[in-house]
N, C-alpha and C positions, 0 to 999 in steps of 0.2 A: 455646387453653384447651380442655380436655375436661371431661366431667362429673365425673370423679374429682378433677381439679385444683380445680374449683369447690367440690365438697363438702369437700375438705380445707381449703381456704381459709376457708370459712364456719365450719367446726367449730373452727378455730384461734382464733376470736374469743372473748372472755370471755363466759361464760354462755349460749352458743348451744346450742340443742337442735334436733334434726331430727325431723320427724314426717311422717305420711302421712294427714292428716285428710280429704283429699278423694278418697281411694282409692289404689290401689297405683301409680298412674302419675304422681302429683304430689308431689314432695319439697318440704317446707316447712321453712324455717329460721326460728327464732324467737329473740328475746332478751327475757327478762322476760315470756314468754308472748305476745308480739306478733310478728307476721310481718314480716320484713324482706326475704326473698327466697323466690321459688318457682321451681322448675324441673321441667319434664316429663321423666319417666324414659323415655318412649317415643320420644324424639328419636333419630333414626339419622343422618341426613345433615347436619343443621344444628342446632347447639346454641344455644338462647337461654334467657334467664331474666328474670323480672320483679323489679324493685327499686323501692322507695319513693323518692320524690324530691320536693324542694321544688317546688311548682307552677310558679313562674317559671323555675326552673332546668330543669325538665322540658321546657318549651317551647323553651328555648334549646338544649338538647342535641339535641332532635329536629331543629331547624333546622341545627345544626352538623354532625350526623352522620346524614343521612337514610337511609343504607343500613344503619345499625347500631342506631339508637335510634328506636323508634316508640311511640305510646301503648300503655299496658299492656293486653295481651291478656286479656280476661275480667276486667279490673280497673277501678277508678275511674281514668279517663283523666287526671284532673287531678293525681293524686298518685302514679301508677305509670307506669313505663316498661318496655317489653320491650326487652332489649338482646341483639343477636345477636353471638355469638362468631366470631372468625376472619374478620372482614370488614375494616372500615376501621381498627380500633384494635388496638394491641398489648395483650397480657394485662395489663400494668401498669395501663393506663387502665381496663380492665374491672374490675380489682380495686379501683380508686378508686370506681367506681360502687357496688360492694358495700360498701366502707367508708362511703361517704356514706349509704347506706340504713341500715346498721347504726347509725351515729351518730344519724341522724334519729329512729329508733325508740328507741334507748337514751335519748336526751335527753328523749323524751316520757314516759318511765317516772317513777313517783313516786320521790322521794328514797330512800324505804325500800327499794324494789326495786333501785335503782341501787347502794345501799350493800351489798346482799346479793350483788351480782354482782362488785363490786370485788375484786381479788386480796388 
């Protein structure tokens, strides 16, 4: 997976916006105004991204994939993981991490916001 694949996949989700609220080097993807993925644009050799995760599942994933999933860099370590691309896991599994993060954030939105995002 490269950064363009990641960007296209995120933007294909319903109601997703991309922003640069932390400066020109951090691309942030949101649904309903809430962040579900962050990625540094200044990464050259190794691509990684931060995704939201259920706290219990986050610990499990870090244990299962120690070369690929670590506590979220510059994030709340309980709720966020940093996931490295092109290591232990195929792109399909990386997309599942993105889907899980999106769903976790989407489901936390108010019903009114969820309804405004539905097709």
